C-alpha positions in Angstrom: -0.4 170.7 182.8 -2.5 167.6 183.8 -4.7 166.6 181.0 -7.5 164.0 181.1 -6.5 160.5 179.5 -8.8 159.4 177.0 -10.1 155.9 176.4 -9.4 154.3 173.2 -12.8 155.0 171.8 -12.6 158.7 173.1 -9.4 159.1 171.5 -10.8 157.8 167.8 -13.5 160.2 168.5 -11.2 163.1 169.0 -9.1 161.9 166.2 -12.3 162.3 164.0 -13.1 165.8 165.3 -9.4 166.9 164.9 -9.5 165.8 161.2 -12.7 167.3 160.4 -13.0 170.5 162.6 -14.9 172.6 162.7 -17.7 170.3 162.2 -21.4 170.7 162.9 -22.7 168.3 165.6 -25.0 166.7 163.4 -22.5 166.1 160.7 -20.4 164.5 163.4 -23.3 162.1 164.4 -23.3 161.0 160.7 -19.6 160.5 160.8 -19.5 158.7 164.0 -22.4 156.4 162.7 -20.4 155.6 159.5 -16.9 155.3 161.1 -17.8 153.5 164.4 -21.3 152.3 164.0 -22.4 154.6 166.8 -25.9 155.7 167.5 -26.7 159.5 168.0 -26.9 159.1 171.8 -23.4 157.6 172.0 -21.9 160.5 169.8 -23.5 163.0 172.2 -22.5 161.1 175.4 -18.8 161.0 174.3 -18.9 164.6 173.0 -20.4 165.8 176.4 -17.7 164.0 178.4 -14.8 165.4 176.3 -16.5 168.9 176.5 -16.4 168.5 180.1 -12.7 167.5 180.1 -12.2 170.8 178.1 -10.5 168.8 175.3 -13.6 169.6 172.7 -16.2 172.4 172.7 -19.6 172.4 171.2 -21.0 175.9 170.6 -23.9 176.8 168.5 -23.9 173.2 167.3 -20.2 173.4 165.8 -17.6 171.1 167.3 -14.0 172.3 167.7 -11.1 171.3 169.8 -9.7 173.2 172.8 -6.5 171.0 172.8 -4.8 170.3 169.5 -3.8 166.8 168.7 -0.1 167.3 169.0 -0.7 169.2 172.2 -2.8 166.3 173.5 0.1 163.7 172.6 2.6 165.8 174.0 0.9 166.3 177.5 0.4 162.6 177.4 3.9 161.7 176.8 5.2 164.2 179.5 2.8 162.6 182.1 4.0 159.0 181.0 7.6 160.1 181.6 6.7 161.9 185.0 4.7 158.8 186.2 7.2 156.0 185.1 10.6 157.8 185.0 10.3 160.2 187.8 10.4 163.3 185.0 13.5 162.4 183.9 13.6 162.2 180.0 17.4 160.8 180.3 16.1 157.9 182.3 13.4 157.3 179.8 15.9 157.2 176.8 18.3 154.9 178.8 15.5 152.4 179.4 14.4 152.6 175.7 17.9 152.2 174.4 18.7 149.3 176.8 15.9 147.4 175.1 16.3 148.4 171.5 19.4 149.3 169.3 19.2 152.7 167.7 19.8 153.2 164.0 22.4 155.6 162.9 19.4 157.6 161.5 17.7 157.6 164.9 20.8 158.7 166.8 21.3 161.6 164.3 17.7 162.8 164.5 18.1 162.7 168.6 21.4 164.8 167.9 19.6 167.3 165.8 16.6 167.8 168.1 19.2 168.5 171.1 21.2 170.9 168.8 17.9 172.8 167.9 16.8 172.8 171.4 20.3 174.2 172.6 20.1 176.9 170.1 16.9 178.1 171.1 
């Protein structure tokens, strides 16, 4: 599944929606004004773009997400591995492990994840 890669400001905006949803669009304008010093027009421009990308929706002046935060980050992580490591998680892990020594706790967490995956 391919997903639009948000800019830093779009991601900050989406994070705010994920935290507050469902949120009235008028309230979202106020939140963005306080949080990012955005004008109403900026908020609606970013909202429109993320609605067009099917990440958020604005129905009857209530903003909610179509893609949840965890799902977005999971898709972006998979796309990163696909683009940079030919879709190979073992190649990604090998590259990562060559640069940084894993702690015993991290190794155990990875083992547990693999065991849980194998158990279904």
